[in-house]
Every structure is written in structure tokens, then in C-alpha cells.
C-alpha positions, 0 to 999 in steps of 0.5 A, spaced: 863 387 078 859 389 084 859 390 091 853 389 096 852 393 103 845 393 106 842 390 101 843 395 095 848 393 090 853 398 087 856 396 080 863 398 078 864 398 070 867 402 065 864 406 059 867 412 057 870 413 064 870 409 071 862 408 073 860 407 080 852 406 080 847 403 085 842 399 082 836 403 085 839 409 082 840 413 088 848 414 087 851 415 080 859 417 080 863 418 073 870 419 074 874 420 067 878 426 064 882 427 057 889 429 056 891 433 050 898 434 048 901 439 043 907 439 039 910 446 035 916 445 030 918 451 026 923 453 021 930 455 022 928 462 021 923 462 027 925 466 033 921 460 037 923 454 039 921 447 037 917 444 043 912 439 046 907 442 051 901 440 055 895 443 052 890 440 057 889 435 062 882 434 065 880 430 071 872 430 071 868 427 077 860 428 076 854 424 078 847 424 082 845 423 089 838 420 090 836 421 083 835 428 082 841 432 086 847 432 081 854 435 082 860 436 077 867 438 079 872 439 073 880 440 074 884 443 069 892 443 068 894 447 062 902 448 061 904 448 069 898 452 071 892 449 075 885 451 075 878 449 077 873 449 071 866 446 072 864 446 080 857 446 081 851 442 084 844 442 082 837 439 082 834 436 077 826 436 078 824 433 071 825 435 064 822 441 065 826 444 070 833 444 072 837 448 077 844 449 078 849 453 082 856 454 082 861 455 076 859 453 069 859 455 062 854 461 061 848 458 056 851 462 050 855 460 044 854 453 042 861 452 040 864 454 047 858 450 051 860 443 047 866 439 050 873 438 046 871 431 045 865 432 040 867 439 037 869 438 029 876 441 030 881 441 035 882 448 036 876 453 038 874 458 033 876 466 034 868 467 036 870 464 042 874 469 044 868 474 044 863 470 048 862 469 055 865 462 058 865 459 065 862 464 070 860 463 077 852 464 078 845 460 078 842 457 072 835 454 070 834 450 064 829 445 061 825 442 055 818 442 053 814 439 047 817 432 048 824 436 048 823 439 042 823 446 045 829 448 050 830 454 054 836 456 059 837 462 063 843 464 068 845 470 072 852 471 073 857 475 077 860 477 070 867 476 072 869 470 069 872 463 071 875 463 078 875 471 079 873 475 085 867 479 083 869 486 085 862 490 084 854 489 084 853 489 077 851 482 074 850 479 068 844 475 064 845 470 059 840 466 056 838 461 050 832 458 047 832 452 042 827 449 037 829 442 035 823 440 031 825 433 029 829 431 035 824 425 036 824 422 030 831 418 030 830 416 022 829 423 020 835 426 015 834 433 019 834 429 026 840 434 029 837 440 026 837 446 031 834 453 031 836 457 037 836 464 039 841 467 045 843 473 048 847 476 054 846 483 058 851 486 063 854 492 065 
């Protein structure tokens, strides 16, 4: 469906969520989310009770304004506790330079950066407990050499998600990625990536 005002059509459609998009590309909004419910059942010798519980209910709103200004807001309800996950705005100049500020995932562990929807397993590995996740800060990223070489660099509070920063020390996190066959869709190693990453903080 579409509506029109001042000569600019706005299309409303469904593709992995509700989409609103103007034909001139100046406005783009996606509304979606996911629900993950768990059940736990034990033998009679267990001290725990059999139960169903809400592991994750996510509401996501993200998009772009005037093609290059982007935003991402992601609310989470886990059990009976609510919190904000992503909450940032940014400017995407081109493939080489993208900047964002707010709360988002630090560019470190690949598994932690991947959304729950695309991970191979429903549960994260123990490695995610040792790596940084979301934090408040500023980050830049981009890709060179026809998107074969990518970089990400961020400067963060170091206090974690939705946490007050109680000192002047800050954390750095960065990643460098090389995907030699990403432009060849038919290549058997099209998805191959080689990357190095690191964090520094005190």
C-alpha cells in the first residue's frame, strides 16, 4: 500500500517486519522484533521447579532519514526486567566512512555482534561472558577495496550496557576484517573472513 503527501509517495509493506519507505529514499523505517520463550523441566530429584519463562522479547525500530542519517532503538524485556539495548544515531557518509554515537555493541567478538536470528545455536557460548558487549560510546567503520577490507573502531565508557560511567578511564575496541572472495557470489569461499580484533582499557 502507499500514501501520498506533498508529492512524495510513502510505501508501507512487510518484509521481515513492517517497513515504511518513501520513494525518494529520504525516509526509511523498520519496525520488528522477536520473542524467545523457554521451558525448563527437571527430574523429581531436582530442587528446581518445572517452568516456562520469557527469555527475550525484543522490539526494534530503526531506519534512515535523508538517506545518510540513521537511527536504531531496541528495547528488551527479559523475564520481568526491561532495558534498552541499542540506542544510537549515526551518519553514513559512504561505504568508507560511517559514524555512530550512543549505545551499541563493541566491535570485538563476532558471535556477540551477530543477532540471535542468525546464530547457529540458540544459546551463546561461554566465550561471550569474557568479551565486551554493548556500551555507550562513539564508533567509526567502513569498507575498502570493493568491500573486501573492513575496519571498525570504537571509544567507550567501559562500564557496560545502561551503566553510569564512574571514572575518567575509557575503553578502545577495534576490528579489521578481510573477505577476499566477497564480490564473487559463486565462489565456494564467498563467506570466508579473516579478522583481527582487540580491546584496550583500564
